[in-house]
Backbone as a chain_set.jsonl record, in Angstrom:
{"seq": "XXXXXXXXXXXXXXXXXXXXXXXXXXXXXXXXXXXXXXXXXXXXXXXXXXXXXXXXXXXXXXXXXXXXXXXXXXXXXXXXXXXXXXXXXXXXXXXXXXXXXXXXXXXXXXXXXXXXXXXXXXXXXXXXXXXXXXXXXXXXXXXXXXXXXXXXXXXXXXXXX", "coords": {"N": [[23.091, -85.566, -72.028], [19.881, -85.905, -70.63], [18.041, -83.69, -68.641], [16.531, -83.956, -65.446], [13.526, -82.763, -64.352], [12.765, -81.474, -61.464], [10.349, -81.106, -59.418], [9.362, -79.552, -56.663], [7.04, -79.949, -54.097], [5.016, -78.083, -52.034], [4.142, -77.257, -48.692], [1.856, -75.578, -48.498], [0.799, -76.181, -50.98], [-0.209, -78.674, -50.795], [-2.041, -78.326, -48.627], [-3.871, -76.71, -49.948], [-4.899, -78.411, -52.044], [-6.074, -80.451, -50.514], [-8.012, -78.901, -49.154], [-9.757, -78.367, -51.373], [-10.538, -80.812, -52.104], [-12.051, -81.37, -49.845], [-14.067, -79.619, -50.136], [-15.199, -80.39, -52.64], [-16.271, -82.977, -52.049], [-17.982, -82.165, -50.115], [-19.729, -80.733, -51.741], [-20.586, -82.839, -53.488], [-21.994, -84.343, -51.629], [-24.079, -82.776, -50.976], [-25.418, -82.436, -53.271], [-26.276, -85.1, -53.925], [-27.988, -85.307, -51.698], [-29.932, -83.394, -52.577], [-30.84, -84.547, -54.852], [-31.914, -87.103, -53.928], [-33.97, -85.897, -52.228], [-35.541, -84.751, -54.062], [-36.532, -86.851, -55.467], [-37.756, -88.141, -53.466], [-39.907, -86.377, -53.054], [-41.221, -86.683, -55.328], [-42.648, -88.912, -54.553], [-45.784, -90.085, -53.912], [-46.841, -87.807, -55.085], [-49.261, -87.366, -56.564], [-51.45, -86.901, -54.93], [-50.329, -84.851, -53.502], [-49.935, -82.992, -55.299], [-52.586, -82.531, -56.82], [-54.441, -82.977, -54.91], [-57.048, -84.803, -53.096], [-59.443, -84.246, -54.139], [-61.772, -83.255, -56.737], [-62.975, -80.741, -58.909], [-65.736, -80.932, -60.931], [-67.741, -80.094, -63.7], [-70.934, -80.418, -64.891], [-72.899, -80.883, -67.529], [-76.07, -80.616, -69.028], [-78.337, -81.887, -71.651], [-81.466, -81.297, -72.518], [-80.603, -78.116, -70.976], [-80.719, -76.798, -67.477], [-81.473, -79.224, -66.039], [-82.361, -81.146, -63.191], [-79.83, -82.41, -61.368], [-78.629, -85.049, -59.617], [-76.172, -86.5, -57.429], [-74.656, -89.254, -56.448], [-76.728, -89.631, -54.674], [-76.801, -87.679, -52.974], [-75.676, -85.152, -53.472], [-76.876, -82.412, -54.758], [-77.706, -80.229, -57.771], [-78.176, -77.803, -60.35], [-78.139, -78.306, -63.708], [-76.269, -76.483, -66.058], [-73.513, -76.905, -63.705], [-71.278, -77.118, -61.382], [-69.346, -79.48, -59.293], [-67.699, -80.643, -56.421], [-65.782, -83.468, -56.333], [-64.807, -86.528, -54.85], [-61.959, -88.244, -55.293], [-61.558, -90.819, -54.708], [-63.303, -92.734, -55.505], [-65.701, -93.912, -58.07], [-68.449, -92.188, -59.351], [-72.151, -91.649, -59.462], [-74.338, -89.85, -61.467], [-77.56, -88.513, -61.807], [-79.868, -87.338, -63.93], [-82.599, -85.405, -64.199], [-85.709, -83.949, -65.661], [-88.748, -82.405, -66.339], [-90.782, -83.785, -68.693], [-88.933, -85.244, -70.027], [-87.049, -88.358, -70.31], [-85.586, -89.94, -67.253], [-82.048, -89.892, -67.111], [-79.201, -91.494, -66.421], [-75.562, -91.354, -65.455], [-72.485, -92.763, -65.196], [-69.734, -91.531, -63.593], [-66.563, -91.903, -64.317], [-63.398, -92.679, -62.793], [-60.038, -92.162, -63.994], [-56.393, -93.069, -64.289], [-54.117, -90.824, -63.136], [-51.926, -88.476, -64.758], [-49.927, -87.704, -62.828], [-49.182, -89.963, -61.684], [-46.837, -91.127, -63.127], [-44.87, -89.551, -61.762], [-44.926, -90.806, -59.34], [-44.237, -93.455, -60.122], [-41.766, -93.064, -61.309], [-40.419, -92.043, -59.165], [-40.641, -93.851, -57.15], [-39.532, -96.088, -58.287], [-36.95, -95.33, -58.357], [-36.237, -95.139, -55.839], [-37.139, -97.535, -54.515], [-39.502, -97.818, -53.088], [-42.686, -98.702, -52.653], [-44.535, -97.63, -51.131], [-45.159, -94.875, -51.734], [-46.842, -94.969, -54.092], [-49.008, -96.576, -52.959], [-50.015, -94.835, -51.184], [-51.132, -92.848, -52.676], [-53.118, -94.223, -54.19], [-54.832, -94.878, -52.101], [-55.441, -92.359, -51.101], [-56.56, -91.252, -53.383], [-55.249, -89.432, -55.086], [-54.125, -90.76, -57.132], [-55.909, -91.001, -59.059], [-58.002, -89.341, -61.585], [-60.762, -87.304, -62.83], [-62.669, -86.561, -65.866], [-62.996, -83.172, -66.636], [-65.321, -81.883, -67.355], [-68.516, -83.163, -67.813], [-71.043, -84.738, -69.672], [-74.483, -85.093, -70.062], [-77.254, -86.458, -71.716], [-80.683, -86.074, -72.226], [-83.482, -87.751, -73.069], [-86.584, -87.09, -74.741], [-89.708, -87.736, -73.266], [-92.123, -90.165, -73.998], [-94.544, -89.811, -73.454], [-94.66, -87.127, -73.392], [-94.458, -86.063, -75.908], [-95.63, -84.216, -78.599], [-98.812, -85.098, -80.25], [-99.09, -86.433, -83.487], [-100.752, -84.765, -86.176], [-103.169, -86.046, -88.519]], "CA": [[22.131, -86.381, -71.126], [18.512, -85.283, -70.289], [17.988, -83.369, -67.142], [15.465, -84.309, -64.903], [12.823, -81.799, -63.604], [12.345, -81.851, -60.165], [9.252, -80.235, -58.829], [9.187, -79.629, -55.282], [5.663, -79.651, -53.629], [5.062, -77.216, -50.876], [2.958, -77.503, -47.679], [0.763, -74.802, -49.113], [0.05, -76.669, -52.242], [-0.916, -79.935, -50.199], [-3.175, -77.928, -47.771], [-4.841, -76.065, -50.829], [-5.357, -79.435, -52.633], [-6.982, -80.984, -49.424], [-9.371, -78.115, -48.969], [-10.341, -78.366, -52.643], [-11.117, -82.187, -52.095], [-13.003, -81.382, -49.062], [-15.276, -78.82, -50.744], [-15.656, -81.137, -53.587], [-16.809, -83.97, -51.397], [-19.386, -81.611, -49.514], [-20.606, -80.389, -52.802], [-21.233, -84.003, -53.863], [-22.982, -84.842, -50.572], [-25.426, -81.903, -51.072], [-26.094, -82.702, -54.574], [-26.731, -86.366, -53.697], [-29.118, -84.908, -50.854], [-30.795, -82.679, -53.292], [-31.348, -85.561, -55.671], [-32.731, -87.871, -52.982], [-34.987, -84.802, -51.809], [-36.426, -84.461, -55.378], [-37.189, -88.084, -55.646], [-38.712, -88.175, -52.181], [-40.773, -85.035, -53.484], [-42.024, -87.13, -56.531], [-43.443, -89.892, -54.213], [-47.131, -89.429, -53.39], [-47.05, -86.583, -55.552], [-50.471, -87.1, -57.053], [-52.238, -86.45, -53.854], [-49.859, -83.531, -53.187], [-50.002, -81.856, -56.47], [-53.839, -82.29, -57.131], [-55.228, -83.377, -53.89], [-57.975, -86.027, -53.335], [-60.769, -83.975, -54.658], [-61.615, -82.458, -58.308], [-64.128, -80.073, -59.341], [-66.278, -81.448, -62.288], [-68.671, -79.452, -64.216], [-71.783, -81.162, -65.411], [-73.785, -80.106, -68.396], [-77.327, -81.466, -69.598], [-79.158, -81.23, -72.813], [-81.511, -79.858, -72.41], [-79.847, -77.492, -69.734], [-81.54, -76.694, -66.415], [-81.997, -80.353, -65.611], [-81.909, -81.46, -61.908], [-78.887, -83.578, -61.086], [-78.34, -85.596, -58.113], [-74.799, -87.279, -57.66], [-74.56, -90.428, -55.461], [-77.935, -89.594, -53.932], [-76.894, -86.759, -51.979], [-75.051, -83.909, -54.005], [-77.829, -81.694, -55.946], [-77.273, -79.087, -58.653], [-79.15, -77.604, -61.567], [-77.106, -78.144, -64.943], [-74.874, -76.697, -65.933], [-73.264, -76.699, -62.378], [-69.867, -77.715, -60.771], [-69.516, -80.128, -57.976], [-66.532, -81.197, -56.149], [-65.983, -85.036, -56.119], [-63.682, -87.25, -54.134], [-61.163, -89.011, -56.207], [-61.4, -92.14, -53.815], [-64.286, -93.758, -56.035], [-66.448, -93.493, -59.213], [-69.876, -91.439, -58.782], [-73.08, -91.704, -60.147], [-75.065, -88.747, -61.669], [-78.796, -88.865, -62.388], [-80.437, -86.141, -64.244], [-84.125, -85.301, -64.356], [-86.367, -83.053, -65.988], [-90.07, -82.783, -66.817], [-91.018, -83.967, -70.154], [-87.737, -86.057, -70.413], [-86.77, -89.705, -69.491], [-84.524, -89.725, -66.508], [-80.676, -90.366, -67.44], [-77.948, -91.709, -65.621], [-74.377, -91.441, -65.902], [-71.332, -93.048, -64.385], [-68.53, -90.661, -63.535], [-65.7, -92.875, -63.785], [-62.179, -92.012, -62.636], [-59.018, -92.794, -64.577], [-55.377, -92.797, -63.595], [-53.605, -89.327, -63.244], [-50.482, -88.386, -65.121], [-49.059, -87.521, -61.83], [-48.908, -91.427, -61.46], [-45.466, -91.109, -63.652], [-43.846, -89.095, -61.019], [-44.828, -91.89, -58.345], [-43.636, -94.54, -60.662], [-40.257, -92.839, -61.474], [-39.532, -91.708, -57.769], [-40.746, -95.029, -56.465], [-38.607, -97.098, -58.927], [-35.446, -95.082, -58.115], [-35.934, -95.343, -54.331], [-37.663, -98.79, -54.246], [-40.621, -97.47, -52.14], [-44.042, -98.807, -53.101], [-45.636, -96.972, -50.115], [-45.77, -93.818, -52.277], [-48.047, -95.328, -54.969], [-50.333, -97.119, -52.419], [-50.649, -93.62, -50.654], [-51.912, -91.985, -53.771], [-54.3, -95.11, -54.504], [-55.679, -94.906, -50.886], [-55.957, -91.165, -50.915], [-57.315, -90.749, -54.532], [-54.369, -88.63, -55.918], [-53.681, -91.635, -58.308], [-56.908, -90.886, -59.918], [-58.661, -88.035, -62.083], [-62.069, -87.2, -63.687], [-62.897, -85.395, -66.797], [-63.259, -81.87, -65.96], [-66.625, -81.719, -68.013], [-69.318, -84.331, -68.111], [-72.42, -84.254, -70.466], [-75.611, -85.962, -69.883], [-78.251, -86.061, -72.528], [-81.88, -86.561, -71.768], [-84.507, -87.907, -74.244], [-87.975, -86.625, -74.476], [-90.441, -88.793, -72.852], [-92.901, -90.492, -75.205], [-95.96, -89.062, -72.908], [-94.856, -85.535, -73.621], [-94.383, -85.836, -77.346], [-97.063, -84.041, -79.19], [-99.554, -86.131, -81.173], [-99.096, -85.937, -84.837], [-102.217, -84.89, -86.825], [-103.182, -86.745, -89.785]], "C": [[21.001, -85.358, -70.632], [18.588, -84.95, -68.827], [16.562, -83.496, -66.56], [14.972, -83.161, -64.078], [12.37, -81.998, -62.352], [11.334, -80.663, -59.694], [9.071, -80.38, -57.387], [7.885, -79.209, -54.673], [5.833, -78.998, -52.219], [4.056, -77.561, -49.871], [1.814, -76.781, -48.097], [0.112, -75.493, -50.121], [-0.779, -78.007, -51.664], [-2.041, -79.437, -49.393], [-4.262, -77.476, -48.829], [-5.557, -77.259, -51.461], [-6.278, -80.076, -51.718], [-8.206, -80.259, -49.175], [-10.102, -78.13, -50.264], [-11.167, -79.792, -52.559], [-12.247, -82.059, -50.935], [-14.393, -80.861, -49.453], [-16.008, -79.707, -51.811], [-16.603, -82.263, -53.113], [-18.076, -83.483, -50.747], [-20.197, -81.197, -50.698], [-21.323, -81.624, -53.498], [-22.342, -84.566, -52.929], [-24.26, -83.96, -50.807], [-26.214, -82.169, -52.409], [-26.652, -84.015, -54.463], [-28.015, -86.041, -52.748], [-30.191, -84.409, -51.626], [-31.639, -83.705, -54.17], [-32.299, -86.433, -54.979], [-33.887, -87.137, -52.533], [-35.97, -84.76, -52.945], [-37.104, -85.617, -55.595], [-38.107, -88.462, -54.669], [-39.995, -87.41, -52.684], [-41.766, -85.751, -54.551], [-42.997, -88.25, -55.68], [-44.603, -89.368, -53.525], [-47.469, -88.099, -53.994], [-48.517, -86.312, -56.143], [-51.462, -86.448, -56.149], [-51.687, -85.173, -53.531], [-50.046, -82.411, -54.157], [-51.574, -81.693, -56.748], [-54.881, -82.732, -56.107], [-56.184, -84.554, -54.064], [-59.29, -85.681, -53.716], [-60.562, -83.217, -55.851], [-63.012, -81.777, -58.344], [-64.396, -80.46, -60.762], [-67.515, -80.64, -62.629], [-69.72, -80.232, -65.028], [-72.934, -80.549, -66.244], [-74.958, -81.267, -68.86], [-77.779, -80.908, -70.81], [-80.35, -82.008, -72.819], [-80.794, -79.291, -71.083], [-81.094, -77.575, -68.693], [-82.127, -77.901, -65.885], [-81.66, -80.47, -64.078], [-80.964, -82.685, -61.747], [-78.581, -84.081, -59.753], [-76.998, -86.618, -58.414], [-74.771, -88.105, -56.315], [-75.407, -90.082, -54.431], [-77.824, -88.521, -52.672], [-76.077, -85.229, -52.372], [-76.126, -83.541, -55.019], [-77.355, -80.418, -56.523], [-78.389, -79.13, -59.704], [-78.165, -77.396, -62.59], [-77.219, -77.04, -65.485], [-74.497, -76.311, -64.498], [-71.941, -77.555, -62.15], [-69.927, -78.228, -59.419], [-68.162, -80.648, -57.85], [-66.558, -82.639, -55.545], [-64.572, -85.57, -55.562], [-63.194, -88.239, -55.185], [-60.888, -90.462, -55.836], [-62.172, -93.046, -54.662], [-65.015, -93.105, -57.291], [-67.625, -92.923, -58.506], [-70.82, -91.699, -60.028], [-74.083, -90.329, -60.355], [-76.396, -89.32, -62.356], [-79.59, -87.513, -62.562], [-82.13, -86.533, -64.492], [-84.644, -84.055, -64.675], [-87.82, -83.268, -66.541], [-90.157, -82.651, -68.219], [-89.883, -84.754, -70.879], [-87.7, -87.342, -69.588], [-85.662, -89.327, -68.528], [-83.295, -90.2, -67.174], [-79.845, -90.468, -66.408], [-76.646, -91.785, -66.028], [-73.193, -91.756, -64.863], [-70.085, -92.208, -64.517], [-67.324, -91.51, -63.272], [-64.391, -92.157, -63.748], [-61.037, -92.883, -63.312], [-57.698, -92.329, -63.826], [-54.794, -91.47, -63.996], [-52.322, -89.418, -63.84], [-49.603, -88.056, -64.034], [-48.662, -89.072, -61.33], [-47.376, -91.601, -61.949], [-44.705, -90.509, -62.715], [-43.832, -90.075, -59.762], [-43.901, -93.154, -58.972], [-42.01, -94.304, -61.008], [-39.768, -92.542, -60.027], [-39.491, -92.952, -57.116], [-39.659, -96.029, -56.882], [-37.205, -96.652, -58.496], [-35.293, -95.285, -56.59], [-36.462, -96.621, -53.743], [-38.561, -98.573, -53.088], [-41.956, -97.524, -52.668], [-45.083, -98.132, -52.242], [-46.128, -95.701, -50.919], [-46.979, -93.93, -53.248], [-49.147, -95.7, -54.095], [-50.831, -95.987, -51.624], [-51.562, -92.847, -51.554], [-53.223, -92.766, -54.122], [-55.279, -94.885, -53.263], [-56.265, -93.387, -50.897], [-56.64, -90.388, -52.222], [-56.39, -90.034, -55.382], [-53.809, -89.515, -57.186], [-54.713, -91.553, -59.455], [-57.235, -89.448, -60.429], [-59.927, -88.404, -62.838], [-61.936, -86.36, -64.743], [-63.387, -84.351, -66.32], [-64.734, -81.396, -66.366], [-67.203, -82.995, -68.087], [-70.612, -83.907, -68.786], [-73.284, -85.47, -70.301], [-76.739, -85.295, -70.994], [-79.429, -86.669, -72.126], [-82.604, -86.771, -72.895], [-85.748, -87.618, -73.68], [-88.806, -87.95, -74.217], [-91.518, -89.007, -73.926], [-94.278, -89.921, -74.892], [-95.909, -87.83, -73.396], [-94.572, -85.234, -74.948], [-95.635, -85.512, -77.811], [-97.596, -84.94, -80.092], [-99.455, -85.511, -82.536], [-100.596, -85.992, -85.357], [-101.956, -85.4, -88.029], [-103.92, -85.805, -90.832]], "O": [[21.232, -84.194, -70.303], [19.059, -85.686, -67.96], [15.565, -83.152, -67.194], [15.694, -82.602, -63.253], [11.461, -82.817, -62.216], [11.634, -79.47, -59.657], [8.589, -81.433, -56.97], [7.636, -78.007, -54.757], [6.683, -79.364, -51.407], [3.076, -78.195, -50.262], [0.736, -77.373, -48.06], [-1.116, -75.438, -50.182], [-1.895, -78.289, -52.1], [-3.067, -80.116, -49.438], [-5.435, -77.805, -48.654], [-6.788, -77.214, -51.463], [-7.398, -80.274, -52.187], [-9.288, -80.819, -49.004], [-11.29, -77.838, -50.131], [-12.341, -79.848, -52.925], [-13.317, -82.641, -51.114], [-15.488, -81.379, -49.234], [-17.237, -79.756, -51.867], [-17.646, -82.472, -53.733], [-19.103, -84.161, -50.759], [-21.416, -81.339, -50.601], [-22.44, -81.511, -54.003], [-23.365, -85.124, -53.325], [-25.38, -84.471, -50.814], [-27.438, -82.109, -52.528], [-27.744, -84.078, -55.026], [-29.082, -86.551, -53.089], [-31.321, -84.866, -51.455], [-32.87, -83.708, -54.204], [-33.45, -86.517, -55.408], [-34.913, -87.812, -52.438], [-37.177, -84.735, -52.706], [-38.287, -85.522, -55.92], [-39.152, -89.048, -54.951], [-41.081, -87.988, -52.653], [-42.953, -85.432, -54.617], [-44.113, -88.454, -56.158], [-44.558, -88.435, -52.723], [-48.294, -87.353, -53.468], [-48.938, -85.157, -56.202], [-52.216, -85.56, -56.547], [-52.504, -84.295, -53.256], [-50.255, -81.225, -53.902], [-51.872, -80.513, -56.932], [-56.066, -82.843, -56.423], [-56.132, -85.237, -55.087], [-60.21, -86.498, -53.695], [-59.516, -82.617, -56.097], [-64.018, -82.275, -57.839], [-63.553, -80.373, -61.656], [-68.35, -80.54, -61.731], [-69.219, -80.773, -66.014], [-73.79, -79.822, -65.74], [-74.761, -82.474, -69.001], [-77.686, -79.709, -71.076], [-80.343, -83.212, -73.076], [-80.455, -80.081, -70.202], [-82.148, -78.177, -68.895], [-83.201, -77.803, -65.291], [-80.652, -79.871, -63.703], [-81.348, -83.83, -61.986], [-78.277, -83.299, -58.852], [-76.867, -87.334, -59.408], [-74.866, -87.551, -55.22], [-74.981, -90.175, -53.28], [-78.539, -88.509, -51.67], [-75.955, -84.333, -51.536], [-76.299, -84.236, -56.02], [-76.689, -79.617, -55.866], [-79.213, -80.016, -59.93], [-77.374, -76.457, -62.493], [-78.322, -76.494, -65.442], [-75.143, -75.379, -64.02], [-71.704, -78.589, -62.775], [-70.446, -77.6, -58.496], [-67.499, -81.038, -58.811], [-67.178, -82.96, -54.53], [-63.472, -85.082, -55.821], [-63.961, -88.944, -55.841], [-60.149, -91.198, -56.489], [-61.79, -94.215, -54.637], [-64.925, -91.896, -57.502], [-67.827, -93.098, -57.305], [-70.478, -91.896, -61.194], [-74.555, -89.815, -59.341], [-76.44, -90.241, -63.172], [-79.903, -86.757, -61.642], [-82.665, -87.585, -64.841], [-84.188, -83.059, -64.114], [-88.049, -84.295, -67.18], [-89.744, -81.694, -68.874], [-89.866, -84.906, -72.1], [-88.177, -87.448, -68.458], [-84.837, -88.482, -68.879], [-83.552, -91.102, -67.972], [-79.756, -89.596, -65.542], [-76.505, -92.356, -67.109], [-73.008, -91.078, -63.853], [-69.453, -92.235, -65.573], [-67.053, -91.832, -62.115], [-64.179, -91.19, -64.48], [-61.046, -94.111, -63.231], [-57.722, -91.457, -62.958], [-54.981, -91.042, -65.136], [-51.583, -90.348, -63.52], [-48.404, -88.124, -64.306], [-47.736, -89.183, -60.527], [-46.641, -92.22, -61.179], [-43.564, -90.968, -62.752], [-42.77, -90.168, -59.146], [-42.998, -93.698, -58.336], [-41.175, -95.207, -60.974], [-38.604, -92.859, -59.779], [-38.462, -93.263, -56.516], [-38.997, -96.684, -56.077], [-36.341, -97.503, -58.286], [-34.186, -95.601, -56.154], [-36.273, -96.829, -52.545], [-38.309, -99.218, -52.07], [-42.438, -96.492, -53.135], [-46.274, -98.065, -52.545], [-47.321, -95.402, -50.864], [-47.932, -93.151, -53.228], [-50.251, -95.226, -54.363], [-52.022, -96.026, -51.314], [-52.598, -92.299, -51.176], [-54.277, -92.162, -54.325], [-56.479, -94.72, -53.483], [-57.47, -93.215, -50.714], [-57.127, -89.258, -52.183], [-56.742, -89.994, -56.561], [-53.149, -89.008, -58.093], [-54.467, -91.946, -60.595], [-56.819, -88.464, -59.816], [-60.147, -89.498, -63.357], [-61.144, -85.422, -64.656], [-64.295, -84.489, -65.501], [-65.276, -80.534, -65.675], [-66.491, -83.948, -68.403], [-71.181, -82.855, -68.493], [-72.882, -86.631, -70.386], [-77.03, -84.107, -71.133], [-79.333, -87.803, -71.655], [-82.414, -85.975, -73.814], [-86.054, -87.789, -72.5], [-88.624, -89.008, -74.821], [-91.791, -88.086, -74.696], [-95.07, -89.591, -75.775], [-96.936, -87.319, -73.841], [-94.421, -84.038, -75.194], [-96.629, -86.208, -77.599], [-96.802, -85.602, -80.76], [-99.68, -84.32, -82.751], [-101.427, -86.869, -85.12], [-100.871, -85.326, -88.607], [-104.063, -86.173, -91.998]]}, "num_chains": 1, "name": "protein.A"}
């Protein structure tokens, strides 16, 4: 006849198991809070990570052209200017003996938008994307912009026959 094994559970075993369960639940809560914190950190991260302004270096061919951006920022190329990401900008270059040239400095979406999309998708909050769009963190510019000026016809030397 088979013998039954009878295991007697002591009060110490029950208390120990109960403490482990409490510690596991606390650890799960902290982990959950950390995950939610990370996701919240991703929301609006475009503005947080690279601000609403960006330095852009403008080069001209030929160099030493006077450049005016949005009718108020002046520099001699090559030069670096800090632009707001909240909108596109217009650069106008001038140099004696050359036709004036204009170039629109267009903004494009930033890779930080992926953090917004992922973070907002998880926590269902479009506010983070709207914040980056309004503040400019949703966008970026090329770090370097090149403007080419053409010689003006009046300054071209006459060809001898």
